[in-house]
Each structure stands twice: as structure tokens, then as C-alpha cells.
All heavy atoms as an XYZ file, in Angstrom:
904
protein
N     -57.212     29.762     41.717
C     -57.507     28.506     41.043
C     -56.333     27.575     41.321
O     -55.133     28.013     41.200
C     -57.646     28.784     39.533
C     -57.975     27.612     38.651
C     -59.345     27.082     38.927
C     -57.896     28.070     37.191
N     -56.610     26.373     41.805
C     -55.546     25.445     42.011
C     -55.740     24.285     40.992
O     -56.848     23.763     40.880
C     -55.664     24.849     43.400
C     -55.376     25.889     44.490
C     -55.604     25.254     45.886
O     -56.138     24.224     46.082
N     -55.063     25.959     46.891
N     -54.706     23.989     40.245
C     -54.820     22.907     39.302
C     -53.533     22.036     39.221
O     -52.551     22.411     39.717
C     -55.152     23.495     37.901
C     -54.306     24.658     37.451
C     -53.438     24.266     36.230
C     -55.251     25.748     36.961
N     -53.722     20.886     38.514
C     -52.560     19.940     38.476
C     -51.982     19.707     39.851
O     -50.828     19.571     40.044
C     -51.466     20.406     37.516
C     -51.872     20.615     36.094
C     -52.203     19.354     35.318
N     -51.256     18.271     35.344
C     -50.387     17.930     34.480
N     -50.264     18.707     33.357
N     -49.631     16.919     34.585
N     -52.842     19.556     40.916
C     -52.470     19.496     42.287
C     -52.531     18.032     42.687
O     -53.524     17.362     42.468
C     -53.390     20.357     43.141
C     -52.836     20.551     44.539
C     -53.498     21.784     45.141
N     -52.880     22.216     46.361
C     -51.805     22.973     46.406
N     -51.246     23.412     45.289
N     -51.269     23.309     47.519
N     -51.554     17.553     43.450
C     -51.579     16.206     44.009
C     -52.435     16.168     45.223
O     -52.744     17.197     45.827
C     -50.149     15.700     44.413
O     -49.546     16.636     45.320
C     -49.249     15.643     43.176
N     -52.829     15.021     45.590
C     -53.745     14.809     46.781
C     -53.129     15.317     48.006
O     -53.791     15.853     48.931
C     -54.112     13.328     46.920
N     -51.778     15.204     48.169
C     -51.126     15.660     49.370
C     -50.653     17.142     49.324
O     -50.102     17.706     50.235
C     -49.901     14.808     49.717
C     -48.781     14.795     48.727
O     -48.923     15.612     47.711
O     -47.808     14.155     48.865
N     -50.867     17.816     48.151
C     -50.527     19.197     48.009
C     -49.118     19.536     47.781
O     -48.650     20.669     47.752
N     -48.311     18.444     47.572
C     -46.861     18.688     47.427
C     -46.460     19.177     46.038
O     -45.370     19.732     45.762
C     -46.062     17.435     47.766
O     -46.335     16.354     46.850
N     -47.389     19.023     45.052
C     -47.133     19.474     43.686
C     -48.410     20.162     43.173
O     -49.495     19.752     43.548
C     -46.778     18.327     42.763
C     -45.464     17.650     43.117
C     -45.097     16.581     42.122
O     -45.681     15.469     42.190
O     -44.301     16.871     41.207
N     -48.227     21.141     42.322
C     -49.424     21.771     41.801
C     -49.148     23.134     41.254
O     -48.015     23.641     41.262
N     -50.179     23.782     40.687
C     -50.162     25.107     40.107
C     -51.183     25.950     40.817
O     -52.335     25.526     40.890
C     -50.359     25.083     38.620
C     -50.356     26.409     38.016
C     -49.351     24.130     37.890
N     -50.802     27.108     41.200
C     -51.785     28.157     41.736
C     -51.849     29.282     40.794
O     -50.810     29.897     40.409
C     -51.318     28.659     43.142
C     -51.513     27.638     44.182
O     -52.446     26.774     44.104
N     -50.649     27.633     45.143
N     -53.047     29.646     40.313
C     -53.253     30.851     39.537
C     -53.987     31.812     40.413
O     -55.164     31.529     40.844
C     -54.096     30.508     38.250
C     -54.382     31.702     37.429
C     -53.412     29.400     37.417
N     -53.379     32.912     40.710
C     -53.950     33.851     41.653
C     -54.119     35.260     41.040
O     -53.413     35.638     40.109
C     -53.135     33.988     42.984
O     -51.797     34.334     42.658
C     -53.113     32.664     43.704
N     -54.982     36.015     41.640
C     -55.295     37.322     41.195
C     -54.988     38.249     42.349
O     -55.606     38.166     43.444
C     -56.828     37.455     40.800
C     -57.377     38.766     40.548
C     -57.126     39.430     39.332
C     -58.118     39.412     41.452
C     -57.706     40.625     39.045
C     -58.692     40.699     41.218
C     -58.420     41.265     39.990
O     -59.008     42.484     39.677
N     -54.043     39.138     42.204
C     -53.627     40.016     43.283
C     -54.308     41.405     43.007
O     -53.801     42.071     42.077
C     -52.149     40.165     43.384
C     -51.444     38.856     43.838
C     -49.956     38.981     43.967
O     -49.353     39.985     43.478
O     -49.402     37.999     44.505
N     -55.370     41.760     43.701
C     -56.026     42.973     43.472
C     -55.533     44.100     44.337
O     -55.120     43.923     45.440
N     -55.670     45.277     43.818
C     -55.344     46.488     44.558
C     -56.363     47.616     44.146
O     -57.213     47.398     43.451
N     -56.047     48.799     44.760
C     -56.964     49.931     44.473
C     -56.846     50.385     43.042
O     -57.885     50.809     42.427
C     -56.650     51.075     45.429
S     -57.036     50.658     47.153
N     -55.685     50.402     42.480
C     -55.475     50.969     41.201
C     -55.118     49.923     40.070
O     -55.321     50.175     38.897
C     -54.385     52.026     41.158
O     -53.180     51.487     41.510
N     -54.614     48.742     40.495
C     -54.189     47.812     39.475
C     -54.263     46.417     40.056
O     -54.118     46.279     41.297
C     -52.754     48.092     38.985
N     -54.466     45.416     39.236
C     -54.537     44.042     39.654
C     -53.627     43.249     38.749
O     -53.450     43.525     37.583
C     -55.943     43.559     39.532
O     -56.767     44.356     40.304
N     -53.090     42.156     39.296
C     -52.184     41.339     38.547
C     -52.436     39.838     38.616
O     -53.103     39.383     39.525
N     -51.997     39.154     37.629
C     -52.142     37.747     37.507
C     -50.785     37.079     37.902
O     -49.766     37.485     37.413
C     -52.495     37.364     36.079
C     -52.654     35.925     35.695
C     -53.745     35.243     36.443
C     -52.862     35.779     34.182
N     -50.833     36.068     38.831
C     -49.660     35.397     39.250
C     -49.874     33.888     39.112
O     -50.930     33.375     39.502
C     -49.381     35.700     40.745
C     -48.124     34.969     41.200
C     -49.183     37.197     40.951
N     -48.904     33.206     38.463
C     -48.966     31.804     38.313
C     -47.752     31.220     38.971
O     -46.573     31.563     38.707
C     -49.007     31.335     36.819
C     -48.967     29.842     36.681
C     -50.200     31.949     36.130
N     -47.959     30.365     39.976
C     -46.797     29.771     40.742
C     -47.030     28.259     40.636
O     -48.040     27.706     40.680
C     -46.808     30.184     42.201
O     -48.014     29.843     42.849
N     -45.856     27.591     40.402
C     -45.858     26.129     40.245
C     -44.911     25.555     41.289
O     -43.931     26.110     41.692
C     -45.361     25.732     38.841
O     -43.996     26.177     38.668
C     -46.209     26.251     37.759
N     -45.273     24.306     41.745
C     -44.415     23.563     42.642
C     -44.366     22.101     42.223
O     -45.426     21.525     41.971
C     -45.051     23.654     44.091
C     -44.212     22.953     45.074
S     -42.530     23.638     45.203
C     -41.927     22.898     46.602
N     -43.176     21.667     42.049
C     -42.928     20.242     41.558
C     -41.747     19.644     42.220
O     -40.793     20.354     42.557
C     -42.834     20.218     40.007
O     -42.556     18.893     39.604
N     -41.787     18.289     42.358
C     -40.614     17.601     42.841
C     -39.695     17.125     41.744
O     -38.612     16.660     41.914
C     -41.099     16.416     43.659
C     -41.833     16.732     44.933
C     -42.279     15.515     45.653
C     -43.001     15.790     46.995
N     -43.411     14.617     47.623
N     -40.112     17.345     40.480
C     -39.330     16.949     39.342
C     -38.118     17.885     39.197
O     -38.330     19.083     39.270
C     -40.211     17.006     38.089
C     -39.505     16.380     36.834
O     -38.463     16.988     36.450
O     -39.893     15.326     36.358
N     -36.934     17.365     38.927
C     -35.708     18.236     38.827
C     -35.848     19.248     37.670
O     -35.269     20.327     37.741
C     -34.566     17.224     38.547
C     -35.120     15.909     39.018
C     -36.631     15.955     38.922
N     -36.587     18.892     36.595
C     -36.723     19.830     35.488
C     -37.471     21.125     35.905
O     -37.274     22.188     35.294
C     -37.453     19.198     34.324
C     -36.740     18.106     33.593
C     -37.683     17.448     32.562
C     -35.517     18.679     32.908
N     -38.329     21.001     36.896
C     -39.111     22.156     37.365
C     -38.350     23.081     38.264
O     -38.766     24.214     38.572
C     -40.401     21.700     38.020
O     -41.249     21.119     37.069
N     -37.297     22.622     38.827
C     -36.471     23.367     39.749
C     -37.244     23.870     40.979
O     -37.117     25.054     41.365
C     -35.825     24.535     39.068
C     -34.939     24.103     37.878
C     -34.429     25.268     37.080
O     -34.736     26.455     37.313
N     -33.619     24.922     36.076
N     -38.078     23.018     41.521
C     -38.845     23.402     42.736
C     -40.008     24.331     42.482
O     -40.901     24.005     41.668
N     -39.954     25.483     43.086
C     -41.057     26.493     42.871
C     -40.681     27.528     41.913
O     -39.639     28.095     41.956
C     -41.412     27.052     44.270
C     -42.596     28.011     44.200
C     -43.028     28.472     45.543
O     -42.399     28.197     46.528
N     -44.194     29.173     45.557
N     -41.599     27.868     41.007
C     -41.448     28.944     40.034
C     -42.613     29.868     40.189
O     -43.767     29.469     40.363
C     -41.476     28.356     38.593
C     -40.331     27.303     38.316
C     -38.988     27.984     38.223
O     -38.888     29.051     37.663
N     -37.963     27.360     38.785
N     -42.333     31.165     40.034
C     -43.411     32.176     40.055
C     -43.311     33.082     38.868
O     -42.243     33.575     38.607
C     -43.298     33.038     41.381
C     -44.386     34.121     41.434
C     -43.419     32.161     42.649
N     -44.427     33.319     38.156
C     -44.491     34.165     37.066
C     -45.547     35.167     37.244
O     -46.666     34.821     37.725
C     -44.795     33.414     35.766
C     -43.844     32.273     35.458
C     -42.602     32.778     34.699
N     -41.802     31.702     34.201
C     -40.731     31.216     34.780
N     -40.351     31.701     35.920
N     -40.030     30.265     34.279
N     -45.282     36.435     36.937
C     -46.290     37.477     37.091
C     -46.500     38.229     35.745
O     -45.565     38.477     35.039
C     -45.833     38.517     38.130
C     -45.737     37.981     39.524
C     -45.380     39.031     40.511
C     -45.330     38.462     41.944
N     -45.102     39.484     42.902
N     -47.813     38.565     35.526
C     -48.128     39.359     34.375
C     -48.183     40.805     34.733
O     -48.322     41.180     35.883
C     -49.505     38.959     33.819
N     -47.986     41.699     33.753
C     -48.166     43.174     34.066
C     -49.538     43.440     34.595
O     -50.504     42.714     34.285
C     -47.919     43.800     32.693
C     -47.176     42.822     31.920
C     -47.557     41.539     32.367
N     -49.663     44.496     35.323
C     -50.930     44.863     35.963
C     -52.042     45.183     34.984
O     -51.768     45.655     33.861
C     -50.784     46.094     36.851
O     -49.857     45.798     37.929
N     -53.258     44.901     35.342
C     -54.474     45.286     34.643
C     -55.114     46.374     35.436
O     -55.359     46.233     36.626
C     -55.401     44.094     34.524
C     -56.765     44.502     33.848
C     -54.786     42.944     33.731
N     -55.457     47.511     34.829
C     -56.086     48.630     35.581
C     -57.392     48.135     36.212
O     -58.239     47.454     35.577
C     -56.346     49.662     34.492
C     -55.482     49.325     33.368
C     -55.241     47.887     33.417
N     -57.559     48.454     37.468
C     -58.817     48.079     38.171
C     -59.936     49.182     37.950
O     -59.688     50.336     38.180
C     -58.602     47.989     39.672
O     -57.608     46.979     39.918
C     -59.854     47.592     40.439
N     -61.018     48.633     37.372
C     -62.164     49.514     37.096
C     -63.393     49.006     37.872
O     -63.772     47.892     37.610
C     -62.428     49.651     35.593
C     -63.578     50.541     35.283
C     -61.190     50.072     34.824
N     -63.926     49.758     38.780
C     -65.097     49.271     39.548
C     -66.267     48.905     38.662
O     -66.538     49.609     37.636
C     -65.467     50.476     40.449
C     -64.238     51.234     40.527
C     -63.548     51.112     39.245
N     -66.870     47.759     38.920
C     -68.035     47.295     38.134
C     -67.730     46.576     36.848
O     -68.634     46.119     36.190
N     -66.478     46.463     36.483
C     -66.082     45.786     35.214
C     -65.777     44.373     35.556
O     -65.119     44.021     36.447
C     -64.852     46.486     34.582
C     -64.336     45.677     33.377
C     -65.156     47.910     34.168
N     -66.285     43.485     34.645
C     -66.050     42.024     34.808
C     -64.730     41.650     34.221
O     -64.347     42.164     33.165
C     -67.169     41.212     34.154
C     -68.439     41.219     34.871
C     -69.463     40.282     34.205
O     -69.381     40.003     33.044
N     -70.392     39.796     34.929
N     -64.015     40.795     34.923
C     -62.734     40.250     34.434
C     -62.923     38.816     33.980
O     -63.741     38.125     34.599
C     -61.700     40.303     35.541
C     -61.256     41.717     35.835
C     -62.013     42.508     36.759
C     -60.097     42.295     35.230
C     -61.608     43.809     37.027
C     -59.744     43.569     35.601
C     -60.520     44.312     36.480
O     -60.099     45.618     36.762
N     -62.224     38.415     32.992
C     -62.257     37.095     32.483
C     -60.936     36.412     32.763
O     -59.860     37.038     32.551
C     -62.548     37.089     30.943
O     -62.404     35.819     30.390
N     -61.008     35.190     33.240
C     -59.750     34.421     33.494
C     -59.897     33.158     32.644
O     -60.810     32.369     32.833
C     -59.612     34.043     34.966
C     -58.405     33.149     35.247
C     -57.107     33.755     34.959
C     -58.487     32.686     36.728
N     -58.987     32.925     31.727
C     -58.938     31.690     30.916
C     -57.611     31.075     31.178
O     -56.519     31.718     31.041
C     -59.097     32.040     29.444
C     -60.479     32.612     29.086
C     -60.590     33.039     27.667
N     -61.883     33.538     27.425
C     -62.735     33.075     26.553
N     -62.355     32.041     25.804
N     -63.938     33.574     26.412
N     -57.628     29.765     31.491
C     -56.449     28.997     31.789
C     -56.450     27.784     30.848
O     -57.384     27.054     30.780
C     -56.415     28.595     33.259
C     -55.096     27.775     33.511
C     -56.518     29.835     34.163
N     -55.327     27.641     30.200
C     -55.120     26.438     29.293
C     -54.031     25.576     29.871
O     -52.945     26.100     30.177
C     -54.770     26.939     27.893
C     -55.860     27.793     27.263
C     -55.837     29.121     27.377
C     -56.869     27.203     26.532
C     -56.802     29.935     26.786
C     -57.903     27.980     26.005
C     -57.896     29.292     26.085
N     -54.337     24.291     30.017
C     -53.377     23.427     30.579
C     -53.088     22.258     29.610
O     -54.017     21.577     29.188
C     -53.947     22.791     31.888
C     -52.931     21.825     32.489
C     -54.309     23.864     32.896
N     -51.885     22.039     29.203
C     -51.431     20.968     28.362
C     -50.660     20.060     29.240
O     -50.649     20.152     30.434
C     -50.522     21.588     27.293
C     -50.429     20.686     26.077
O     -50.660     19.430     26.196
O     -50.018     21.138     24.952
N     -49.985     19.096     28.662
C     -49.172     18.184     29.468
C     -48.128     18.789     30.333
O     -48.003     18.498     31.479
C     -48.497     17.077     28.532
C     -47.886     15.976     29.244
C     -47.579     14.819     28.323
C     -47.178     13.706     29.115
N     -47.484     12.406     28.512
N     -47.486     19.866     29.837
C     -46.519     20.558     30.619
C     -46.563     22.109     30.582
O     -45.846     22.740     31.272
C     -45.058     20.153     30.203
O     -44.815     20.524     28.905
N     -47.440     22.620     29.749
C     -47.641     24.093     29.571
C     -48.847     24.574     30.265
O     -49.935     24.008     30.094
C     -47.627     24.482     28.080
C     -47.800     25.980     27.874
C     -46.329     24.004     27.369
N     -48.694     25.686     30.979
C     -49.759     26.389     31.627
C     -49.869     27.774     31.070
O     -48.877     28.492     31.113
C     -49.604     26.489     33.216
C     -49.254     25.137     33.793
C     -50.834     27.144     33.796
C     -50.325     24.121     33.844
N     -51.014     28.155     30.500
C     -51.218     29.579     29.986
C     -52.359     30.112     30.788
O     -53.394     29.492     30.866
C     -51.576     29.517     28.513
C     -50.449     29.261     27.527
C     -50.962     29.388     26.132
O     -51.900     30.154     25.848
O     -50.494     28.638     25.290
N     -52.246     31.361     31.290
C     -53.326     32.008     31.938
C     -53.457     33.351     31.419
O     -52.489     34.146     31.180
C     -52.996     32.122     33.448
N     -54.711     33.763     31.110
C     -55.015     35.033     30.547
C     -56.059     35.765     31.400
O     -57.137     35.202     31.564
C     -55.553     34.908     29.115
C     -54.664     34.017     28.280
N     -53.580     34.574     27.586
C     -54.710     32.732     27.974
C     -52.906     33.608     26.927
N     -53.608     32.454     27.162
N     -55.775     36.950     31.828
C     -56.721     37.715     32.701
C     -56.951     39.056     32.051
O     -56.022     39.669     31.524
C     -56.087     37.975     34.094
C     -56.862     38.939     34.986
C     -58.093     38.294     35.510
C     -55.977     39.415     36.079
N     -58.231     39.466     31.996
C     -58.442     40.763     31.418
C     -59.865     41.159     31.330
O     -60.792     40.429     31.796
N     -60.093     42.333     30.693
C     -61.366     42.867     30.330
C     -61.432     42.819     28.796
O     -60.522     42.485     28.170
C     -61.484     44.331     30.856
O     -60.561     45.119     30.122
C     -61.176     44.381     32.364
N     -62.576     43.256     28.231
C     -62.595     43.320     26.797
C     -61.530     44.225     26.198
O     -61.129     44.049     25.046
C     -64.035     43.891     26.516
C     -64.815     43.378     27.645
C     -63.921     43.460     28.826
N     -61.100     45.289     26.975
C     -60.143     46.273     26.431
C     -58.668     45.808     26.670
O     -57.798     46.171     25.928
C     -60.403     47.601     26.990
N     -58.400     45.105     27.828
C     -57.047     44.877     28.257
C     -56.882     43.414     28.680
O     -57.656     42.971     29.559
C     -56.580     45.797     29.392
C     -55.169     45.454     29.793
C     -56.716     47.226     29.013
N     -55.885     42.686     28.113
C     -55.659     41.301     28.574
C     -54.150     41.160     28.878
O     -53.322     41.659     28.173
C     -56.028     40.315     27.437
C     -55.646     38.874     27.798
C     -57.498     40.377     27.070
N     -53.876     40.485     29.991
C     -52.535     40.221     30.405
C     -52.363     38.681     30.446
O     -53.311     37.985     30.896
C     -52.180     40.817     31.714
C     -52.306     42.305     31.751
C     -51.169     42.969     30.889
N     -51.146     44.414     31.133
C     -51.542     45.316     30.192
N     -51.940     44.894     29.048
N     -51.465     46.565     30.464
N     -51.203     38.165     30.091
C     -51.007     36.717     29.997
C     -49.699     36.257     30.740
O     -48.759     37.025     30.753
C     -50.918     36.287     28.563
O     -52.158     36.629     27.886
N     -49.730     35.063     31.200
C     -48.533     34.410     31.738
C     -48.472     32.962     31.211
O     -49.545     32.251     31.114
C     -48.693     34.304     33.307
C     -47.543     33.488     33.905
C     -48.747     35.638     33.973
N     -47.308     32.576     30.777
C     -47.139     31.212     30.286
C     -45.928     30.656     31.110
O     -44.955     31.252     31.351
C     -46.759     31.184     28.821
O     -47.815     31.784     28.076
C     -46.517     29.766     28.332
N     -46.077     29.347     31.578
C     -45.053     28.715     32.319
C     -45.067     27.209     32.033
O     -46.059     26.743     31.394
C     -45.077     29.006     33.813
O     -43.933     28.532     34.442
C     -46.340     28.352     34.405
N     -44.126     26.483     32.485
C     -44.079     25.016     32.362
C     -44.200     24.392     33.765
O     -43.802     24.970     34.733
C     -42.692     24.606     31.722
C     -42.429     25.398     30.494
C     -42.331     24.712     29.245
N     -42.262     23.353     29.113
C     -42.403     22.763     27.916
N     -42.650     23.451     26.887
N     -42.292     21.472     27.804
N     -44.827     23.186     33.741
C     -44.973     22.493     34.959
C     -44.789     20.946     34.703
O     -45.440     20.386     33.829
C     -46.441     22.723     35.542
C     -46.681     21.981     36.741
N     -46.001     22.080     37.894
C     -47.659     21.023     37.002
C     -46.518     21.274     38.805
N     -47.492     20.650     38.313
N     -43.858     20.387     35.377
C     -43.531     18.989     35.246
C     -43.797     18.283     36.578
O     -42.906     18.118     37.408
C     -42.052     18.802     34.890
C     -41.604     19.458     33.616
C     -41.065     20.657     33.653
C     -41.904     18.829     32.379
C     -40.610     21.301     32.483
C     -41.468     19.467     31.193
C     -40.822     20.700     31.300
O     -40.451     21.346     30.133
N     -45.029     17.823     36.820
C     -45.300     17.117     38.074
C     -44.619     15.742     38.023
O     -44.612     15.096     37.031
C     -46.830     16.987     38.143
C     -47.301     17.115     36.712
C     -46.208     17.937     35.986
N     -44.021     15.356     39.114
C     -43.364     14.071     39.252
C     -44.405     12.937     39.506
O     -44.321     11.911     38.953
C     -42.361     14.125     40.359
C     -41.422     12.922     40.413
C     -40.594     12.750     39.202
C     -40.508     13.056     41.653
N     -45.460     13.264     40.295
C     -46.462     12.288     40.630
C     -47.576     12.301     39.601
O     -48.412     13.212     39.628
C     -46.990     12.549     42.029
C     -47.966     11.452     42.500
O     -48.419     10.667     41.708
N     -48.394     11.526     43.761
N     -47.624     11.328     38.737
C     -48.686     11.205     37.721
C     -49.534      9.943     37.965
O     -50.143      9.515     37.016
C     -48.063     11.208     36.342
C     -47.434     12.511     35.937
C     -46.720     12.366     34.554
C     -48.410     13.665     35.868
N     -49.555      9.454     39.189
C     -50.368      8.382     39.486
C     -51.841      8.664     39.377
O     -52.316      9.801     39.650
C     -50.137      7.963     41.026
C     -50.978      6.757     41.446
O     -50.712      5.611     40.987
O     -51.927      7.008     42.251
N     -52.638      7.768     38.813
C     -54.052      8.045     38.427
C     -54.885      8.410     39.659
O     -55.780      9.233     39.570
C     -54.685      6.856     37.757
N     -54.549      7.931     40.909
C     -55.339      8.192     42.120
C     -54.863      9.394     42.899
O     -55.594     10.132     43.420
C     -55.456      6.963     42.911
C     -56.252      5.831     42.321
C     -56.412      4.653     43.197
C     -57.243      3.586     42.505
N     -57.508      2.420     43.416
N     -53.545      9.483     43.026
C     -52.984     10.539     43.885
C     -52.195     11.609     43.154
O     -51.654     12.543     43.791
C     -52.114      9.874     44.991
O     -50.963      9.262     44.379
N     -52.093     11.482     41.810
C     -51.254     12.376     41.031
C     -51.800     13.737     40.833
O     -52.802     14.180     41.320
N     -50.997     14.553     40.040
C     -51.272     15.926     39.809
C     -52.382     16.137     38.768
O     -52.174     16.525     37.649
C     -50.067     16.622     39.351
N     -53.596     15.838     39.166
C     -54.812     16.027     38.324
C     -55.942     16.835     38.956
O     -56.964     16.990     38.349
C     -55.282     14.589     37.878
C     -54.269     13.834     37.140
C     -53.665     12.755     37.738
C     -53.967     14.164     35.854
C     -52.704     11.998     37.045
C     -52.997     13.466     35.136
C     -52.413     12.327     35.766
N     -55.768     17.288     40.177
C     -56.825     18.006     40.858
C     -57.108     19.406     40.401
O     -56.271     20.058     39.777
N     -58.355     19.859     40.603
C     -58.773     21.250     40.285
C     -59.646     21.772     41.312
O     -60.577     21.074     41.737
C     -59.548     21.223     38.916
C     -60.147     22.482     38.483
C     -59.110     23.527     38.162
C     -61.071     22.260     37.297
N     -59.391     23.051     41.782
C     -60.227     23.600     42.822
C     -60.343     25.148     42.576
O     -59.311     25.695     42.132
C     -59.684     23.336     44.191
N     -61.439     25.716     42.856
C     -61.605     27.154     42.831
C     -61.628     27.622     44.259
O     -62.417     27.188     45.055
C     -62.904     27.582     42.076
C     -63.100     29.088     42.120
C     -62.914     27.037     40.675
N     -60.767     28.538     44.636
C     -60.574     29.056     46.016
C     -60.711     30.483     46.056
O     -60.316     31.210     45.129
C     -59.242     28.567     46.618
C     -58.881     27.092     46.445
S     -59.865     26.035     47.416
C     -59.204     26.322     48.989
N     -61.164     31.083     47.205
C     -61.143     32.504     47.394
C     -60.646     32.768     48.810
O     -61.308     32.538     49.816
C     -62.570     33.087     47.234
C     -62.587     34.596     47.503
O     -61.529     35.249     47.475
N     -63.791     35.140     47.676
N     -59.391     33.241     48.886
C     -58.796     33.566     50.167
C     -58.833     35.112     50.371
O     -58.215     35.611     51.358
C     -57.334     33.107     50.192
N     -59.502     35.833     49.549
C     -59.561     37.281     49.674
C     -60.660     37.717     50.632
O     -61.569     37.023     50.944
C     -59.760     37.888     48.297
N     -60.508     38.982     50.986
C     -61.529     39.564     51.910
C     -62.650     40.174     51.093
O     -63.586     40.781     51.669
C     -60.928     40.623     52.765
N     -62.637     40.047     49.792
C     -63.741     40.579     48.966
C     -64.536     39.469     48.339
O     -64.104     38.339     48.215
C     -63.143     41.521     47.857
C     -62.282     40.821     46.891
S     -61.595     42.014     45.750
C     -60.812     40.987     44.561
N     -65.702     39.819     47.981
C     -66.619     38.890     47.355
C     -66.269     38.657     45.870
O     -65.987     39.652     45.147
C     -68.103     39.356     47.407
C     -69.065     38.387     46.830
C     -70.505     38.851     46.913
O     -70.802     39.624     47.855
O     -71.288     38.527     46.067
N     -66.180     37.421     45.442
C     -65.891     37.038     44.125
C     -67.034     36.171     43.607
O     -67.439     35.265     44.263
C     -64.535     36.319     44.019
C     -64.275     35.825     42.618
C     -63.438     37.177     44.542
N     -67.519     36.489     42.374
C     -68.550     35.725     41.761
C     -67.978     34.953     40.591
O     -67.444     35.586     39.686
C     -69.715     36.630     41.309
C     -70.831     35.846     40.597
C     -70.327     37.405     42.474
N     -68.062     33.677     40.629
C     -67.640     32.823     39.515
C     -68.890     32.500     38.720
O     -69.786     31.751     39.183
C     -66.948     31.548     40.016
C     -66.541     30.663     38.850
C     -65.719     31.935     40.816
N     -68.982     32.984     37.485
C     -70.158     32.740     36.671
C     -70.133     31.395     35.976
O     -71.151     30.783     35.819
C     -70.315     33.835     35.629
C     -70.714     35.143     36.275
C     -70.969     36.179     35.228
O     -70.799     35.979     33.985
O     -71.377     37.343     35.571
N     -68.957     30.896     35.643
C     -68.920     29.637     34.995
C     -67.571     29.079     35.071
O     -66.518     29.775     35.086
C     -69.429     29.623     33.567
O     -68.451     30.321     32.701
N     -67.427     27.707     35.057
C     -66.199     26.991     34.943
C     -66.407     25.955     33.872
O     -67.332     25.141     33.938
C     -65.784     26.328     36.244
C     -64.512     25.486     36.069
C     -65.561     27.368     37.341
N     -65.596     25.944     32.842
C     -65.656     24.962     31.785
C     -64.334     24.184     31.720
O     -63.285     24.764     31.750
C     -65.871     25.619     30.423
C     -67.142     26.369     30.293
C     -67.314     27.057     29.025
O     -67.000     26.475     28.001
O     -67.861     28.187     29.000
N     -64.482     22.873     31.589
C     -63.255     21.981     31.479
C     -63.447     21.221     30.226
O     -64.474     20.579     30.034
C     -63.202     21.033     32.662
C     -61.935     20.099     32.460
C     -63.079     21.818     33.971
N     -62.505     21.369     29.297
C     -62.550     20.668     28.069
C     -61.415     19.611     27.998
O     -60.286     19.965     28.395
C     -62.399     21.566     26.859
C     -63.430     22.627     26.735
C     -64.744     22.560     27.287
C     -63.369     23.839     26.052
N     -65.358     23.700     26.956
C     -64.579     24.538     26.215
C     -62.377     24.505     25.384
C     -64.832     25.758     25.647
C     -62.667     25.757     24.776
C     -63.837     26.338     24.936
N     -61.630     18.470     27.565
C     -60.596     17.446     27.403
C     -59.873     17.569     26.045
O     -60.402     18.174     25.148
N     -58.739     17.024     26.030
C     -57.937     16.992     24.816
C     -57.586     15.594     24.430
O     -57.280     14.775     25.341
C     -56.643     17.807     24.960
C     -56.828     19.206     25.124
S     -55.340     20.185     25.459
C     -54.166     19.615     24.214
N     -57.712     15.262     23.153
C     -57.293     13.922     22.655
C     -55.894     14.014     22.223
O     -55.371     15.074     21.952
C     -58.218     13.474     21.580
C     -59.618     13.271     21.969
C     -60.484     12.593     20.851
N     -60.200     13.188     19.577
C     -61.080     13.704     18.789
N     -62.386     13.701     19.215
N     -60.763     14.231     17.590
N     -55.263     12.883     22.131
C     -53.880     12.791     21.543
C     -53.863     13.108     20.086
O     -54.909     13.019     19.412
N     -52.758     13.482     19.575
C     -52.678     13.832     18.130
C     -52.537     12.602     17.199
O     -52.644     12.736     16.041
C     -51.540     14.805     17.883
C     -50.174     14.200     18.215
C     -51.753     16.110     18.566
C     -49.016     15.055     17.774
N     -52.372     11.418     17.859
C     -52.191     10.224     17.028
C     -53.359      9.301     17.194
O     -53.974      9.151     18.205
C     -50.941      9.503     17.432
C     -49.680     10.347     17.194
C     -49.005     10.877     18.229
C     -49.295     10.608     15.871
C     -47.884     11.694     18.049
C     -48.090     11.414     15.645
C     -47.417     11.935     16.713
O     -46.376     12.731     16.527
């Protein structure tokens, strides 16, 4: 999942799933030109046991600067939280893009994608 990505790809957040034979992990990497973000940051969650035929749920919450990602099954959930300060917030080219990508050699079925907006608190 790519989100908060600029049109030129110089800033953004990648939420990836690294699968293996016995365990799979959630990785959130951010890239920003803003000095507060310190360039590229990578956060990893502890592994989730891989069980053939079990569906995994990925829930990602994006606030102005906070990214939360939760991966799991009904029995086990692993989470990653990080901050992202994109420098480019231009309405046309800024860090507002969203894309679902599959670079793996295995088939992935995405059953649904939901995007909810948030209003300001004032």
C-alpha cells in the first residue's frame, strides 16, 4: 500500500507485508524531505505466524502526521505506529496519493478498500 505519496514519488509512505514460509511481518517505511522526518524511516512489527488458508486483515489509519498500521488474523494482531511529515502539501502535486500495489510472486486478493474522511475538531 502506498499512501501520502507525492506525484513525483519523492515523499510518501509504504506499508508492506513481508511473507515467508513460517512467519510474515508488517513493515512501514516513510520518506520525506522535511527535516523533522530525518529522511527515510523504517518500522517493523513482530512476525505474525503464517497459516495457509487464513485471511489477514490490514487496517491503516492516517492522520495529519501519524500513520498506524495493523496486520493480523482474528487471533493475532501486530501493529506499527510512525510519524510522517511530508514537505510537499500542494493540493495538486502534494503527498495525498493512494495506491494498492502487489510486487510479490504470489496472488493477493483485496476484498475491499475503504477510505474515510476526517473533519477538523473545531
